[in-house]
C-alpha positions in Angstrom: 16.0 79.3 15.8 14.0 76.2 18.1 10.7 76.0 18.0 8.1 74.4 20.4 8.1 71.0 19.1 8.5 67.4 19.7 9.1 64.2 17.8 6.7 62.8 15.7 6.7 59.5 17.1 6.3 61.3 20.7 3.0 63.6 19.7 1.4 60.5 18.2 2.3 58.4 21.7 0.4 61.0 23.4 -2.6 60.7 20.7 -2.6 57.7 21.4 -2.2 57.6 25.3 -5.1 60.3 25.4 -7.5 58.6 23.3 -6.7 55.0 25.7 -7.6 57.2 28.6 -10.7 58.4 27.1 -11.7 54.6 26.5 -10.6 53.7 30.2 -12.4 56.6 32.0 -15.7 55.5 29.9 -15.4 52.2 30.4 -15.0 53.0 34.1 -18.2 55.5 34.6 -20.0 52.9 32.7 -19.2 50.2 35.1 -19.7 52.8 37.9 -23.5 53.4 36.7 -24.1 50.0 37.0 -22.9 49.0 40.1 -22.8 52.0 42.8 -20.7 50.2 44.9 -17.8 50.7 42.7 -17.0 54.3 42.5 -15.0 54.7 45.1 -12.3 52.2 42.8 -13.9 54.1 39.7 -13.1 57.6 41.1 -9.5 56.0 42.3 -9.1 54.7 38.6 -10.5 58.1 36.7 -8.0 60.0 39.0 -5.2 57.7 37.9 -5.7 57.8 34.1 -6.4 62.0 34.4 -3.0 61.8 36.4 -0.8 59.7 33.6 -2.4 62.2 30.7 -2.0 65.3 32.4 1.7 63.7 33.1 2.4 63.0 29.3 0.5 65.8 27.8 1.7 68.5 30.0 4.4 67.6 32.7 6.9 65.9 30.7 7.2 68.5 28.4 7.4 71.2 30.4 10.2 69.1 32.6 12.1 68.2 29.4 11.9 71.9 28.0 13.6 73.0 32.0 16.1 70.5 31.9 17.3 71.5 28.1 17.8 74.7 29.6 21.5 72.7 30.7 21.5 69.7 28.5 25.6 69.2 28.8 28.3 69.2 31.2 31.6 70.7 29.0 34.8 71.4 30.0 38.5 72.1 28.4 40.7 69.0 27.4 43.7 71.1 29.0 43.9 73.1 31.9 44.6 72.4 35.9 40.0 72.2 36.6 39.1 72.1 33.2 36.6 75.0 33.4 39.5 77.6 32.4 42.0 77.8 30.3 45.0 80.3 29.8 46.3 81.2 26.6 48.7 83.8 25.0 47.7 87.1 24.0 47.6 89.1 20.7 47.9 85.6 18.7 45.6 84.8 15.7 45.9 80.9 15.7 45.1 79.7 19.3 43.1 76.4 19.3 40.6 75.3 22.1 38.7 72.3 22.6 35.7 71.6 24.0 34.4 68.7 25.4 30.4 67.9 26.3 28.3 65.4 26.9 24.9 65.0 27.1 22.8 65.2 30.3 19.7 63.6 28.5 19.0 62.9 24.4 18.1 65.4 22.1 18.4 66.4 18.5 21.3 69.6 17.9 20.1 71.3 15.5 22.6 74.4 16.2 25.5 75.7 18.3 26.7 78.7 19.0 30.7 79.4 20.1 32.4 83.1 21.5 32.9 85.6 24.8 31.6 87.7 26.8 33.2 90.7 27.0 33.8 94.4 25.3 33.8 93.7 21.6 37.0 95.6 21.2 39.0 93.5 23.4 37.4 89.9 23.6 38.4 87.0 21.6 37.5 86.1 18.2 36.4 82.8 16.5 37.6 82.5 13.3 37.4 79.0 12.2 36.4 75.4 13.9 39.5 72.7 14.5 39.1 69.5 14.5 42.3 68.3 16.0 41.9 64.6 15.7 41.7 64.9 11.8 45.4 64.7 10.8 45.0 65.0 7.3 41.0 66.1 5.6 38.6 68.5 4.6 36.6 68.7 7.8 40.2 68.8 9.4 39.1 72.4 9.3 36.0 74.6 8.0 35.3 78.6 8.3 32.4 80.2 7.3 34.4 81.2 3.7 34.3 76.7 3.1 31.0 75.9 4.5 27.7 77.8 4.2 26.4 76.4 7.3 29.2 77.8 9.8 28.5 81.4 9.8 30.1 84.6 12.1 27.5 86.7 13.8 26.8 90.2 14.9 28.0 89.0 18.2 31.3 87.7 17.0 30.1 84.1 18.2 31.0 81.4 15.6 27.3 79.7 14.8 27.2 76.5 12.5 24.2 75.0 11.6 23.4 71.2 11.5 21.1 68.9 12.4 22.6 65.9 14.8 21.2 63.0 17.5 22.9 63.6 20.8 22.9 60.8 23.3 24.3 60.4 26.9 26.4 57.5 26.6 28.3 59.6 23.9 30.7 62.2 24.4 31.7 65.1 21.7 34.3 67.5 20.8 34.0 71.0 19.3 37.4 72.6 18.0 38.3 76.5 17.3 40.6 78.4 15.7 40.5 81.7 18.2 42.2 85.1 17.7 43.0 86.5 21.1 43.9 90.5 21.6 43.3 92.2 24.8 44.9 90.4 28.2 41.7 89.0 30.9 39.2 86.8 31.7 36.9 86.2 29.2 33.4 84.1 29.9 33.3 81.3 27.4 29.7 81.5 25.2 28.5 78.1 24.3 24.4 78.1 23.2 23.8 74.5 21.8 20.2 74.2 20.5 17.9 72.0 20.7 14.6 70.6 19.1 12.9 72.9 21.6 15.2 75.2 22.9 18.1 76.4 23.3 20.4 75.7 26.4 24.1 76.9 28.2 26.3 74.2 29.9 26.0 73.3 33.4 28.9 75.6 34.6 31.1 78.3 33.5 33.7 78.1 31.0 36.4 81.1 31.0 39.8 81.6 28.7 42.0 84.2 30.3 44.1 86.0 28.1 47.6 86.4 29.2 
């Protein structure tokens, strides 16, 4: 789902900087030829320009992709330490609210929510539930009401949408979950950005009892 693409503005900026760098290198080399005593300064400036070009075109994209491996900090709205909650077993409508805060700006193209564990025992997400909406069409959405919502073969609830995410905001996801057998289940929350998919920077667990 994720592609190795950058925003058009970033690509244009990189191209413009590369052209400027080539022009600067040409001017520096021309000066060095006419003034041999400036060779040292010319080499220093040439090296600086090359380093900037390498950072913009290769270093920065690699670092960004690395940071997108863990793009958000996530926590539950309830629970003693907010990374683990306890819910009743064999319940058809347990509401789970997850808050997350981006650690860098990115464009979210999709997300997946589900649980690790045995397919016959782990909880099953059934719908999205926004508890902040008292009344309205978006209070509860499901694959039956929204074509961009699906439940995939791994029992993960998947939503495909494009939304900007910024570091100065907090976002909330709410789900209606069907619990089954007791156990401690690790939450799977995949965040798909424009360059790659990632997970929260700490694990979340749901204890069914």
